[in-house]
C-alpha positions in Angstrom: -20.6 -9.7 10.0 -17.4 -8.4 8.2 -16.6 -8.2 4.2 -14.0 -11.6 4.8 -17.8 -12.9 5.9 -19.1 -12.5 2.7 -18.5 -14.8 -0.6 -17.0 -12.6 -2.8 -14.3 -13.4 -5.1 -11.2 -14.9 -4.2 -9.0 -12.2 -6.2 -11.0 -9.2 -4.3 -10.2 -10.7 -0.9 -7.7 -8.3 1.1 -7.6 -5.3 -1.4 -8.3 -1.7 -0.3 -11.0 0.3 -1.9 -9.1 3.3 -3.8 -10.1 6.8 -2.2 -8.0 10.2 -1.6 -8.3 11.5 1.8 -11.8 13.9 1.7 -10.8 16.3 4.9 -12.6 19.4 5.2 -9.8 21.6 5.6 -9.1 25.7 4.4 -6.9 24.7 1.9 -7.3 21.4 -0.5 -4.5 20.6 -3.0 -5.1 16.8 -2.9 -7.4 15.6 -6.0 -6.4 17.5 -9.0 -9.4 19.6 -9.4 -9.7 22.9 -11.1 -9.8 25.3 -8.2 -12.2 28.1 -10.0 -15.6 27.1 -9.5 -18.7 27.8 -12.6 -19.4 31.1 -13.3 -23.3 32.6 -12.3 -23.6 32.6 -16.4 -22.8 29.0 -16.8 -25.4 28.5 -13.7 -28.0 29.9 -14.7 -27.2 28.1 -17.9 -26.9 24.4 -16.5 -30.2 25.5 -14.5 -32.1 26.3 -18.1 -31.0 23.1 -19.2 -31.8 20.9 -16.0 -34.8 22.5 -15.5 -35.8 21.5 -19.8 -34.5 18.0 -19.1 -36.6 17.3 -15.8 -39.8 17.3 -17.5 -38.9 14.2 -19.5 -37.1 12.0 -16.5 -40.1 9.8 -16.5 -38.4 8.8 -19.8 -34.8 7.2 -20.4 -32.1 9.1 -21.2 -30.8 8.8 -25.1 -28.5 5.5 -24.4 -26.4 6.3 -26.8 -25.8 10.2 -25.9 -25.5 11.6 -29.8 -26.1 15.3 -28.8 -23.4 15.2 -26.7 -20.9 13.2 -29.2 -21.4 15.8 -31.4 -20.5 18.1 -28.8 -17.3 16.5 -27.8 -16.0 15.9 -31.6 -16.3 19.5 -32.1 -14.7 20.9 -29.7 -11.7 17.9 -30.0 -11.1 18.3 -33.8 -8.5 16.5 -35.6 -11.2 15.7 -38.1 -13.0 13.5 -35.3 -17.1 12.8 -35.9 -19.8 11.9 -33.4 -19.2 8.1 -34.3 -15.5 8.0 -33.0 -16.8 9.4 -29.9 -18.0 8.0 -26.7 -19.0 9.1 -23.4 -19.7 7.7 -20.3 -19.4 8.8 -16.3 -16.0 9.9 -15.8 -13.0 8.8 -17.9 -12.8 5.8 -14.9 -15.8 4.3 -16.3 -14.3 4.4 -19.7 -11.8 2.6 -18.6 -13.6 -0.1 -17.0 -15.5 -0.6 -20.5 -12.3 -0.7 -22.4 -11.3 -3.6 -19.8 -14.6 -5.0 -20.0 -14.2 -5.2 -23.9 -10.9 -5.7 -24.3 -9.3 -7.6 -21.2 -11.1 -9.8 -19.0 -10.2 -13.7 -17.2 -7.2 -15.1 -19.2 -6.3 -11.4 -20.6 -3.5 -9.0 -19.6 -2.8 -5.1 -19.3 -0.1 -3.4 -19.1 0.9 0.3 -17.7 4.6 2.2 -17.4 4.4 2.8 -13.4 4.3 5.0 -11.6 1.1 5.9 -12.9 -2.3 6.2 -12.5 -3.3 4.2 -10.0 -7.0 3.2 -11.3 -5.4 1.5 -14.1 -4.4 -1.9 -12.2 -7.6 -1.3 -9.8 -9.7 -1.3 -12.5 -7.8 -4.3 -14.6 -8.3 -6.3 -11.1 -11.9 -5.7 -10.6 -12.7 -6.8 -14.4 -10.1 -10.3 -13.9 -7.8 -8.8 -16.3 -4.2 -9.7 -14.9 -1.9 -6.5 -14.6 1.9 -6.1 -15.7 3.8 -3.7 -14.2 6.0 -2.1 -16.7 8.9 0.5 -15.3 9.7 4.2 -16.1 13.2 5.8 -16.2 14.4 7.6 -13.0 13.2 11.2 -14.7 10.0 9.3 -14.8 10.5 9.2 -18.8 9.4 6.2 -20.3 12.5 4.6 -22.2 10.8 3.4 -25.5 13.4 0.6 -26.5 12.7 -1.2 -23.4 8.8 0.0 -23.2 8.7 -2.0 -26.8 10.8 -5.1 -25.7 8.2 -5.6 -22.7 5.0 -5.1 -24.6 6.8 -7.7 -27.4 7.2 -10.3 -24.4 4.5 -10.2 -22.4 2.2 -9.6 -25.7 -0.5 -7.5 -23.7 -4.2 -7.5 -24.7 -4.1 -3.2 -23.5 -1.5 -1.2 -23.1 -1.9 1.9 -21.1 -0.4 5.4 -21.5 -0.8 8.6 -19.4 0.0 11.6 -21.1 0.3 13.8 -19.0 1.0 11.0 -16.2 -0.1 11.1 -13.1 1.5 11.4 -10.5 4.3 12.7 -12.5 2.9 15.2 -14.8 5.5 13.8 -17.5 4.4 14.3 -21.0 5.2 11.6 -23.7 6.7 12.3 -26.6 4.7 10.9 -29.9 7.3 8.9 -31.2 7.4 7.0 -28.1 3.4 6.0 -28.5 3.7 5.8 -32.4 6.5 2.8 -31.3 4.2 1.1 -28.7 1.5 1.2 -30.8 3.4 -0.3 -33.6 4.6 -3.1 -31.3 1.4 -3.8 -29.2 -0.7 -7.1 -30.1 -4.4 -5.5 -28.5 -5.6 -2.0 -28.0 -3.4 1.0 -26.7 -5.0 3.7 -24.2 -3.5 6.7 -23.9 -4.9 8.7 -21.3 -4.8 12.5 -21.9 -7.0 13.6 -18.3 -4.7 16.2 -17.9 -3.9 17.2 -21.9 -5.1 20.6 -21.7 -2.6 21.6 -19.0 0.0 20.9 -21.3 2.4 23.3 -22.5 2.1 25.3 -25.6 3.5 23.1 -28.4 3.0 19.6 -26.6 1.3 16.9 -29.1 -1.8 15.2 -28.7 -2.1 11.2 -29.2 -5.7 12.2 -31.2 -3.3 13.1 -34.5 -2.4 9.4 -34.6 -5.9 8.6 -34.5 -6.2 8.3 -38.4 -3.5 6.2 -38.7 -3.4 3.7 -35.7 -7.6 2.0 -35.7 -6.4 0.4 -32.1 -5.3 3.5 -30.7 -7.6 4.5 -27.8 -7.8 8.5 -26.2 -9.3 9.0 -23.2 -10.3 12.3 -21.8 -12.4 13.9 -18.8 -13.9 17.2 -17.9 -13.5 16.5 -14.1 -9.9 18.7 -14.8 -9.7 21.5 -16.9 -13.5 22.1 -17.6 -13.6 22.4 -13.8 -16.8 19.8 -13.6 -15.9 17.3 -11.7 -19.2 17.2 -9.5 -20.8 16.1 -13.2 -18.6 12.6 -14.1 -18.2 13.1 -17.3 -15.3 11.2 -18.8 -15.0 10.3 -22.9 -12.6 8.2 -25.6 -11.5 9.2 -29.3 -11.0 6.4 -31.6 -12.0 4.6 -34.3 -15.8 3.8 -35.2 -15.1 0.1 -34.4 -14.2 1.1 -30.6 -17.2 2.6 -30.2 -18.8 -0.4 -31.3 -17.1 -2.5 -28.8 -18.0 -0.4 -26.1 -21.6 -0.8 -26.6 -21.3 -4.4 -26.4 -20.4 -3.8 -22.9 -22.1 -0.5 -21.3 -24.8 -0.8 -18.8 -28.2 0.2 -20.8 -29.1 4.3 -20.4 -25.7 4.4 -18.1 -25.2 8.1 -18.7 -28.6 10.0 -17.1 -30.2 12.9 -18.9 -28.8 15.5 -16.5 -25.2 14.4 -16.8 -25.4 14.6 -20.4 -27.2 18.1 -20.0 -24.7 19.4 -17.7 -21.6 18.2 -20.2 -22.8 20.1 -23.2 -23.7 23.3 -21.0 -20.0 23.2 -20.1 -19.0 22.7 -23.7 -21.1 25.6 -24.6 -19.1 27.9 -22.7 -15.8 25.7 -23.0 -14.1 29.1 -23.5 -15.0 31.0 -20.1 -14.1 27.6 -18.3 -10.7 27.0 -20.3 -9.9 30.7 -19.4 -8.3 29.6 -16.0 -5.7 26.6 -17.9 -3.6 29.3 -18.2 -3.8 31.0 -14.9 -3.4 27.4 -13.6 0.1 26.7 -15.5 1.6 29.8 -14.5 1.0 29.0 -10.7 2.1 25.4 -12.1 5.4 26.7 -13.3 5.9 29.3 -10.3 5.4 26.4 -7.9 7.9 24.1 -9.7 10.6 27.0 -9.6 9.7 27.9 -5.8 10.5 24.3 -5.1 13.6 23.6 -6.3 14.9 26.7 -5.3 14.3 25.2 -2.0 16.4 22.2 -3.1 14.3 19.9 -3.6 13.5 17.2 -6.4 10.8 18.0 -8.6 9.2 16.2 -12.0 8.7 18.6 -14.6 4.9 19.1 -14.6 2.8 19.2 -18.0 -0.3 18.8 -15.9 -1.9 20.6 -13.1 -0.5 18.8 -10.2 3.1 19.2 -9.2 5.5 15.9 -8.0 8.2 16.7 -5.4 10.2 15.2 -2.5 12.4 13.8 -1.6 11.5 13.4 1.8 13.2 10.6 4.3 9.6 10.6 6.1 6.9 11.7 3.3 4.5 11.1 5.8 5.8 13.6 8.2 5.5 16.2 5.7 2.2 15.4 4.9 1.1 15.5 8.3 2.6 19.0 9.1 1.3 20.2 6.4 -2.3 19.1 7.5 -1.7 20.6 10.7 -2.0 24.0 9.2 -4.8 23.4 7.2 -3.7 22.3 3.4 -4.4 18.6 2.2 -1.8 17.7 -0.7 -1.5 14.0 -1.8 0.7 11.5 -0.2 0.7 9.6 -3.5 4.1 7.9 -6.1 7.3 6.7 -5.4 8.9 6.5 -1.8 9.4 9.9 -0.1 7.8 12.0 -3.0 4.6 14.1 -2.5 1.9 15.8 -4.6 0.4 19.1 -5.3 -3.1 20.6 -7.1 -2.4 23.8 -7.8 -4.9 25.9 -6.6 -5.8 29.8 -6.7 -2.8 31.9 -5.9 -4.1 32.3 -1.9 -4.2 28.5 -1.9 -0.5 28.4 -3.3 0.7 31.0 -1.0 -0.5 29.5 2.3 1.0 25.8 0.5 4.0 27.5 -0.2 4.3 29.6 3.6 3.1 26.0 5.1 6.0 24.1 3.3 8.5 26.6 4.2 7.8 26.6 8.2 8.3 23.0 8.2 11.7 22.6 5.6 12.7 25.6 8.0 
């Protein structure tokens, strides 16, 4: 029997599952992870927290993750309280819950592409009609065109990604404000890479008090180097959190996940200390690529989109043959490299130099 033989929903037929290649190669620069592992001190604290939590694993976890939400509010600042925070298994589950609450059959969502590929995928899995908005040649958003698209289509959910994946482009606050003012439903600003933005880049968190239908999503998978813990969260008006409670599965966030996230937040100064190093390596990578006469998108994230190649697949395969895995994603002719350690980036440059000749 194959998938085609099963009575799955008609709108799921023919689709491919999401997934970046998981290949065992020496230099893995394809999934935008933080390349620096947790310290021994953090691991020791995590082990103690897990041991403490393990004593109560016969009981369900705190289904509302109250202590974790308090810690997240303290980290974000901006006058936020625990009532304005919600957490789930990665920001993808946060996005799914948003679409379960505000999207669904007969409703629609819009995003401005190229952007995060999971937005339309999760929209499809929740039976939310996806509307593809466009970005300019430099990957910015033309605010007038975006407002017109929102006013024309009247979507229930608007996705804005800042910094944008896969381009790294950050959005000015005035662009977000104008789109929020035009949107009939909720506006989600996906800030998964916000900690990597250049100094002075504002966060949409500052817009929350005046905009009760604005939602800002974040993750601990990137700057916090906790991709394996699977912890994402949102900040919004308390009424939005109430909406999440209507669709979240009971006890969706395990005792151990909550413990790991709280330990990471307690060690945030140590974990975020790598952000400056990665920013510097990112900026050096942008400069190096441009000196090779390649097109490079300005990046406020921990990755760089570069091109344009007549046959990007050949370049991707050439790097892989030399043990360097990057991502074949984004517009035709472009590739994306995550920022790794100095040694990993040196290996990437050496491999690409050989391909470019």
